[in-house]
VOGU-3710 file (C-alpha; in Angstrom, 3 decimals, decimal comma):
1> mtsiphetpg> 110,767/62,371/78,691  109,934/62,606/74,928  107,098/64,437/73,330  105,152/62,834/70,594  104,351/64,659/67,329  100,748/65,291/66,658  98,824/62,769/64,452  98,156/63,741/61,045  94,893/65,757/61,240  92,122/63,452/59,192
11> eanplqaltl> 89,300/65,788/60,060  87,978/69,002/58,653  89,171/72,416/60,402  86,355/72,836/63,207  87,054/76,728/63,382  85,668/77,186/59,740  82,770/74,641/60,537  80,129/77,314/61,568  78,924/80,853/60,214  78,591/84,097/62,324
21> drlrrrtsmk> 74,733/83,577/62,052  74,907/80,333/63,542  77,537/81,259/66,494  75,277/84,364/67,226  72,153/81,931/68,285  74,838/80,878/71,152  73,395/81,785/74,688  76,628/81,723/76,505  78,991/84,719/77,650  80,750/85,118/74,863
31> wrtypadvlp> 77,582/85,651/72,824  75,322/87,600/75,047  77,749/89,928/77,344  77,926/92,546/74,433  74,828/93,849/72,267  74,848/92,145/68,713  76,709/94,574/66,674  79,558/93,717/68,717  82,095/91,160/67,404  83,214/89,166/70,436
41> lwvaemdvsl> 86,853/87,848/70,569  87,240/88,041/74,268  86,857/85,363/76,504  88,216/81,747/76,163  85,364/80,031/74,499  85,970/78,770/70,987  84,100/79,057/67,758  84,117/75,672/66,780  81,503/72,443/66,153  82,419/70,415/68,843
51> aepvvravtq> 83,909/66,700/68,654  81,876/63,973/67,453  82,761/61,398/70,461  81,889/64,226/72,716  78,616/64,672/70,947  77,960/61,051/71,177  78,724/60,711/74,982  76,633/63,751/75,839  73,706/62,512/73,835  74,019/58,662/75,073
61> alalgdtgyp> 74,055/60,031/78,727  70,802/62,418/78,311  69,098/59,497/76,504  69,917/56,969/79,343  69,055/59,972/81,846  72,571/59,078/83,266  72,783/62,519/84,894  73,646/61,804/88,437  76,635/62,134/90,362  80,517/61,798/88,784
71> agtayaeala> 82,394/58,319/90,042  85,038/56,408/89,303  88,383/56,861/87,466  87,649/56,744/83,696  88,540/60,529/83,196  91,649/59,916/85,312  92,630/56,731/83,171  91,781/58,622/80,019  94,398/61,637/81,021  96,711/59,323/81,900
81> lfaskrwgwd> 96,741/57,714/78,579  96,292/60,804/76,820  99,283/62,345/78,992  101,741/59,108/77,422  100,421/59,206/74,024  100,621/63,195/73,777  103,684/64,271/76,149  105,553/61,163/76,809  104,653/61,497/80,361  104,044/58,279/81,960
91> glavertaiv> 104,170/59,807/85,253  100,445/60,245/85,956  99,220/57,759/88,678  95,469/57,449/88,381  95,337/56,816/92,578  97,103/60,506/92,845  94,151/62,389/91,195  90,533/63,593/92,255  87,880/65,006/90,393  86,960/68,886/90,941
101> pdvmlgvvem> 84,887/71,147/89,869  86,715/73,170/87,304  90,642/74,174/87,287  90,149/77,332/89,112  88,019/75,511/91,963  90,521/73,091/92,103  93,033/75,520/92,193  91,291/77,063/94,871  91,074/73,583/97,011  94,824/72,940/96,514
111> lklvtgpgda> 95,932/75,958/97,668  93,836/75,474/100,872  95,492/72,271/101,345  99,187/73,779/101,322  98,419/77,139/102,580  96,678/78,958/105,160  95,022/82,199/105,531  97,436/85,486/105,310  100,222/83,190/103,269  101,741/84,151/100,051
121> vivnppvypp> 100,980/82,978/96,716  103,232/84,090/93,928  101,992/84,595/90,517  103,670/85,634/87,114  101,875/88,659/85,389  100,750/89,240/83,243  98,385/86,326/83,997  94,833/85,160/83,700  92,458/87,462/85,941  90,929/85,175/88,202
131> fflfvehmdr> 94,302/84,212/89,646  94,191/87,257/91,462  90,546/87,210/92,141  90,411/83,858/93,648  93,172/84,031/95,933  92,670/87,245/97,164  88,834/86,171/98,031  90,860/83,299/99,896  92,402/85,768/102,129  95,770/84,971/100,809
141> riteaplgad> 98,373/87,816/99,752  99,488/87,960/95,988  103,094/88,303/95,576  104,364/89,221/92,120  107,046/87,596/90,278  106,625/89,447/86,543  107,390/87,568/83,446  110,692/89,030/81,709  110,336/91,325/79,010  110,580/88,211/76,518
151> grldlavlee> 107,427/86,897/77,728  109,170/84,178/79,837  109,801/83,326/83,571  112,496/85,543/85,183  113,796/83,009/87,384  115,960/86,007/89,177  112,651/87,760/89,794  111,233/84,363/90,758  113,745/83,540/93,276  113,472/87,328/94,730
161> ayrraadggg> 109,582/86,730/95,233  110,315/83,101/96,747  112,379/84,817/99,391  110,222/87,701/100,266  107,448/84,837/100,423  109,610/82,681/102,728  110,554/85,570/104,951  106,807/86,549/105,553  106,121/83,190/107,453  103,652/80,637/106,812
171> hpahllcsph> 103,195/78,366/103,953  104,204/80,219/100,513  102,881/78,542/97,034  103,325/79,442/93,924  100,063/79,586/90,969  101,864/78,645/88,285  100,368/79,068/84,628  101,829/76,568/82,181  101,295/76,958/79,402  100,943/80,614/80,066
181> nptgtvhtae> 98,005/83,023/79,549  97,823/85,555/78,137  101,402/85,523/76,316  101,198/81,616/75,137  104,207/80,754/76,380  105,623/77,279/76,901  107,654/76,803/79,642  110,778/74,314/78,990  111,778/71,416/81,054  114,866/73,823/82,047
191> elaavaalag> 112,689/76,274/83,357  110,190/74,229/85,043  113,158/72,571/86,899  114,281/75,418/87,768  111,354/76,478/89,430  111,248/72,969/91,415  114,885/73,645/92,363  113,619/77,313/93,813  110,489/75,942/95,394  112,751/73,077/97,411
201> rygvrvvade> 114,985/75,769/98,488  112,629/78,153/100,044  109,837/75,870/100,992  107,440/76,997/98,268  104,855/74,715/97,070  103,905/75,152/93,222  100,431/74,581/91,971  100,330/73,880/88,204  97,239/75,344/86,280  98,032/73,248/83,136
211> ihapltgpga> 94,211/73,653/81,457  95,987/74,950/78,176  98,378/71,979/77,957  96,615/70,206/74,822  96,568/73,347/72,931  100,442/73,472/72,022  101,181/74,546/68,854  104,173/72,959/66,172  107,881/73,152/67,347  106,980/73,574/71,136
221> afvpylsvpg> 106,525/70,781/73,573  104,509/70,996/76,521  106,177/69,716/79,560  104,221/68,539/82,540  105,297/70,362/85,671  105,230/67,064/87,726  107,195/65,188/85,381  110,629/67,653/85,890  113,218/66,914/88,663  112,222/68,100/92,286
231> aenglslmsa> 108,457/68,537/91,520  107,516/65,334/93,443  105,321/67,575/95,927  104,081/69,582/93,508  100,089/69,743/92,261  98,393/70,179/89,123  95,405/70,906/87,846  94,246/69,515/84,252  91,202/69,523/81,973  90,203/68,758/78,434
241> skgwnlaglk> 87,779/71,870/78,944  89,839/74,378/77,152  91,126/71,896/74,568  87,833/70,655/73,085  85,894/73,492/74,209  83,936/71,953/77,108  83,665/75,146/79,572  79,746/74,622/79,824  80,343/70,654/81,013  82,305/71,253/84,299
251> aalavagpga> 84,915/69,178/84,976  88,936/68,824/85,928  91,448/66,759/87,966  93,625/67,436/90,503  96,937/65,681/90,327  99,607/65,140/92,876  103,023/64,101/92,564  104,391/61,369/95,050  105,665/63,957/97,806  101,702/65,514/97,820
261> aadlallpee> 99,608/62,477/97,763  98,960/63,104/101,641  97,732/66,308/100,807  95,478/65,562/98,020  94,144/62,776/100,389  92,781/65,441/102,849  90,369/67,102/99,836  87,102/66,633/101,142  85,041/64,140/99,016  82,409/66,619/98,562
271> vshgashvgv> 84,881/68,648/96,430  83,948/65,906/93,377  80,297/66,102/93,786  80,709/69,728/92,256  81,575/68,179/88,934  79,108/67,452/86,243  79,044/63,763/85,714  77,886/64,510/82,009  80,855/66,657/82,037  83,097/63,692/83,241
281> lahtaalreg> 81,815/61,803/80,479  82,335/64,327/78,030  86,180/64,938/78,923  86,720/61,404/79,427  85,518/61,061/75,520  87,243/63,881/74,415  90,508/62,538/76,059  90,014/59,103/74,659  88,815/59,692/71,102  89,248/63,113/70,399
291> agwldallag> 92,601/63,155/69,487  91,779/63,710/65,572  89,542/66,327/66,050  92,231/68,171/68,370  94,697/67,838/65,561  92,489/69,553/63,116  91,822/71,999/65,455  95,647/72,972/66,232  96,370/73,071/62,354  93,514/75,724/62,504
301> lddnrrllcg> 94,865/77,806/65,116  98,414/77,544/63,441  96,930/78,742/60,430  95,055/81,726/62,296  98,177/82,807/64,098  100,066/83,358/60,725  96,854/85,220/59,318  96,758/87,522/62,388  100,681/88,321/61,888  99,654/89,208/58,682
311> llaehlpgvg> 96,782/91,323/59,078  98,465/92,983/61,855  101,205/93,582/59,671  98,971/95,174/56,937  96,273/97,098/59,028  97,793/97,652/62,520  101,891/97,764/62,082  101,981/99,717/65,486  100,508/96,985/66,899  103,603/94,466/68,915
321> qrpgeatyla> 102,866/90,638/68,849  105,023/87,652/69,722  102,850/84,665/68,473  102,140/82,260/71,261  103,636/78,741/71,257  100,297/77,568/72,792  96,842/78,540/73,919  94,507/80,136/71,211  95,095/83,428/72,505  96,900/86,618/71,234
331> wldcralglg> 98,781/88,999/73,651  98,856/92,455/71,448  100,933/95,290/72,487  98,839/98,304/71,594  100,878/100,938/73,690  102,473/102,171/70,317  98,759/103,536/69,197  98,318/105,737/71,800  95,267/104,448/72,910  96,270/104,763/76,493
341> ddpaavfler> 96,284/102,050/79,307  92,861/100,315/78,248  92,835/99,875/74,168  90,301/97,196/74,618  87,673/99,972/75,794  88,536/102,227/72,622  88,487/99,209/70,242  84,921/98,314/71,826  83,122/101,718/71,881  84,878/102,904/68,205
351> grvalspgld> 85,588/99,500/66,524  82,731/97,230/68,058  84,830/94,567/68,526  85,355/92,890/71,997  88,784/91,954/73,299  90,259/91,496/76,906  91,565/94,532/78,737  95,558/93,774/79,469  94,639/95,946/82,777  92,824/92,715/84,103
361> fgtggaghvr> 95,831/90,995/84,013  97,936/92,797/86,393  101,425/94,057/85,978  102,763/94,341/82,304  99,046/94,404/80,788  98,719/98,223/80,466  98,201/99,020/76,801  97,845/95,811/75,782  94,765/93,693/74,894  94,101/89,695/74,543
371> lnlatsaeil> 92,709/88,281/71,341  91,030/85,458/71,084  91,854/83,585/67,678  90,083/80,396/67,738  87,432/81,591/65,252  86,932/81,468/61,554  89,483/83,505/59,213  86,613/85,497/58,230  85,770/86,575/61,548  89,176/87,243/62,679
381> tegvrrmaaa> 89,796/89,234/59,618  86,912/91,438/60,329  88,064/91,620/64,002  91,305/92,925/62,990  89,274/95,479/60,368  87,521/96,959/63,071  90,311/97,378/65,639  92,000/99,471/62,425  88,745/101,299/61,887  88,838/102,438/65,593
391> lh> 91,870/104,157/65,115  90,400/106,417/62,409
//
């Protein structure tokens, strides 16, 4: 499989389109959770103007009153075309897909298909906090296989977790975050093939959350889990949500490997009714017509990664960071600052800047924060300035 290079950006950087005053008019979680004097750099919402094809699709739907239930395979067809062009992957079979309300609810439904109550679900902390919350709410057991010190999958640790899970009986699964949130790690084809081989050896079903797949930076190539040898019985969740800032327009796709088609066929039809039809239209438009906007965003995010490195070196040299290969999230090691296990609380109280607490991400999260760098250069600069001010 060959990764296709990004197109040359032909659009303006969407991260620089909106002023702070205009952003504060938003009523979503990012802008309403904290008081107005707090600069929000936490939850995964981007400070962007939307791609014009998305705006057009939603506007047309509203003008037509096209606000019923989702139907058809246009979303899956658009994703298959995007996967072929972007990742050189032609293995996304439309007939092995299903619309789900969003990625995390899709994860729940996929785990219901391949595990039972009390079964083990392996995760790789530090990892997206809802992995813990949703799995435990489903009455499944979390088994941790922490990332290595380099922020990558530790295959020896993973094999031991698989062995423990298999010894516990039942039908274990591995909830794989790819690309990884919060570290921005892009798993290589070799790493994913090793995961698939271990999963086959120990009877573990892999469910891959690939929501950040469109947000891969230069020099890194996203590899769909279902594209690697041995992953035929895997399941994946994909969406345009993160790549085009569409969290409020709910829609995602479950994708099955050839060996998991029978499992996906057992998904109740009613699950697809939980997605927004307008969301499906928006996501489809993003995938079909939003490549130019996405490339402009990716260029802007790459600029912001470099900017953040420079700002930290200047204002917070004690903060450790390994720039992510994907996502618009930065995982910052603040342990040398002496702020305790929850530095986010200190930055919020003293600096009036909101970051995601590392503790929420499980093992390896203490002393860390996650920063959302999908904003303007001015806001990012002010955020780091406030973090530095919190130390004095």
